[in-house]
N, C-alpha and C positions, 0 to 999 in steps of 0.2 A: 566768942568763938574765934579761933585763929583764922586769919585770912592769908591767902597766898596770891601769887601772880595770876593764877588761873581765874580766881574770883574777879580780879580786875579786868581780865580779858573778857570774861562773860558779861560783866557790867557794860563794857564798851559795846559788845554786840547787842545787848538788850536796848541800849540807847540808840544805836544806829539802825537796827532792824528788829523792832519790838514784835513784829508779827511772826518772827521765826524763833522757834524754841531751840536754842543752842545748848541747852543743859546736857545734851548727849556728849558735848565736847569735854565736859568736866573730868571724867575718869580717864579717857585716853590722853588728854592734855597733861594731867598730873602724872600719869605713868610715863609719858615721854620725857617730862622734865626730871622725874625721879631717875629714869634710866641714865640720863646724862650725868647726874650727880653720883649715882652708884658706880657707874663705870670708872669715873675718876677715883673715887674713894676705895673701890675694891682693888684697883691696880697698885695703889700706894705701897702696901707692904712688899709686893713682888719687885718693885723697882729697887727697894732697899736690898734685895737679895741678888740684884743684877739680872733678873729675868726680863726678857723682852716682852712687850705687850702680847698677850695670848699664849705666852710660854707656859704659864701655870696650867692653863686649860689642857694643853697637850700632855704635860707631865702628870697631871691629876688623872686624866683619862687612862693613861698607861698604868698608873699605880693602882687605880681602883679595879682594873680588869683582872688583877690577881696574877700570881706566878704563871708564866715566866715574864710577865710585864712587857709584853710586846703585842703589837697589832699591825695588820696590813694598813697601808695608807688609806685604802677604801674604808676600812672599819673606823679609822680615826676620823675620816671625813663624815661618816654617818653620825658619829657622836658629836662632832664639833659644829656642824652646820655652818661651815665656811666654804669658800671656793677652793678648788684644788690648788690654785696658785698661792692662795693665802696659806694653805696647809703646808705646801712645799717650802715656802719662805720660813714659816715657823720651825719646821723640822730642821731646815738648814741652819738657822740661828742656834737652835738647841744643840745640834751636832757640833758646831764650832765651839760651843761652850763645854763640850764633853758630857752633856747631860742625857743625850740619846745617841744611839748608834743605828745605822742601817745594817741589817744582817740579811744574808740570803734566806729566802723562804724554803725550808726543807721540803715542803709539799708542792712547790711550784718554782722550778728553776728560773722562770721568767720574771719573778717578782721578788720584792724585798719585804722585810718586816721592820718596823721601827721599834726599837727596844730601849727600855730605860737602863741607863748605866748605873753602876753602884753610886757614883757621884750624883746622878740625877735622882736616884732613890732617896738619898740623904737630903738633897735640896727640897724635893717635893714634900717630904715628911715635915721638914721645918716650915715650909711655906704653908702647908695645910693648917698647922697649929696657929700661925699668924693670921691666916685667912678666917678661921673660925672665930678667933678673938675679935678681929676687925668687923666681921658681920654681926657679932653679938653687940658691938658698940653701935653699929649703924642701925640696929633694930631697937636700941635702948629706949627711944621715945614711946614705944608700944609696950603694953603689958603682955604677959604671956597669953592671956585670953585673947587680946586683940591680935597678936601674931597668929594664933591658931585660927581665928576667924578669917583673917586676911588670907592666910595660906589656903584655907578651904575655898574661899571665893575665887582666888586666882586659879586654883586647880580646876574648878568647875568651868571657868572661862577659857582657860588654856586647852582643856579637853575638847572644846568646840573647834579648835584649830588643829589639834593633834590627836586624831582618833586612835 
């Protein structure tokens, strides 16, 4: 069986506190470690396209919402699950790169919409293809059946946090 750092950590806890069942640390510990690895690996293709961290997420959210590829900052916030300051920073960076534009909201003169520019549309389409290829590579240690099983288990667990 393959062993990882979490196995070693659990061995240390079993040695130091044998009366405490620390096996519940196994899954969150691995997920936390995987998250760190995945965040670095997922960002890699976007860096090659000159996208700032988190930039792909904004562009992809605008792209998948469909024509006219624009959302209010509040709608972006709801999809992105980041702070408003982080969102403003991301939009500012993408606007400087010419990938998004702030437009007046025709339904509310007090607000703006964040819109994907034609250049942003082209960049996100290219980035998405690279992203899918990269994620396929990252999942390659798992068989299709294992990926489906893991996806089902994670969906079940995530639903307990996001009803």
